[in-house]
C-alpha positions as CSV (number, residue, x, y, z in Angstrom):
1,M,-3.5,3.2,-5.1
2,S,-7.3,4.3,-5.3
3,K,-9.8,4.0,-2.9
4,V,-11.8,1.9,-5.2
5,K,-9.0,-1.0,-4.7
6,V,-9.2,-0.5,-1.2
7,Q,-12.8,-1.1,-1.4
8,F,-12.9,-3.6,-3.6
9,Y,-10.4,-5.8,-1.2
10,Q,-12.7,-5.1,1.9
11,Q,-15.7,-6.5,0.2
12,R,-14.1,-9.6,-1.5
13,H,-12.3,-10.5,1.9
14,Q,-15.1,-9.3,4.1
15,Q,-12.8,-7.5,6.4
16,E,-11.3,-3.9,7.1
17,S,-7.7,-3.7,5.6
18,S,-5.1,-2.5,8.4
19,R,-2.3,-1.4,5.9
20,K,-2.1,0.1,2.4
21,I,1.2,-1.2,0.5
22,V,2.8,-0.5,-2.7
23,I,5.5,-2.6,-4.0
24,S,7.7,-1.4,-6.6
25,L,11.2,-1.4,-7.5
26,M,11.6,2.3,-8.5
27,V,9.6,5.0,-6.9
28,D,10.1,8.9,-7.5
29,P,11.3,10.3,-4.3
30,K,8.3,13.0,-4.4
31,S,6.0,10.2,-5.0
32,Q,7.2,8.2,-1.7
33,E,6.9,11.3,0.2
34,I,3.3,11.6,-1.0
35,A,2.6,7.9,-0.1
36,K,3.9,8.6,3.2
37,N,1.7,11.4,3.9
38,L,-1.3,9.2,2.8
39,G,-0.5,6.5,5.0
40,I,0.6,4.4,2.1
41,E,3.8,2.1,2.8
42,V,6.1,1.7,0.1
43,D,8.8,-1.4,-0.4
44,S,11.0,-2.4,-3.3
45,S,10.3,-6.1,-2.5
46,A,7.7,-8.1,-1.1
47,R,10.4,-10.0,1.2
48,D,10.7,-6.5,2.8
49,V,7.2,-6.3,3.9
50,E,6.6,-7.4,7.7
51,V,3.5,-9.5,8.1
52,S,2.0,-9.2,11.4
């Protein structure tokens, strides 16, 4: 996930994003650890994402 995508979303919707989420069926364990360190949530299904 790039900063550009986050910035595009924020400009398009005129609001700050509070979370970064990636939904993918298969994620390499090392990539999952990197995502965690970057503050990115990783889920295997959109149904697993809790909406606040």
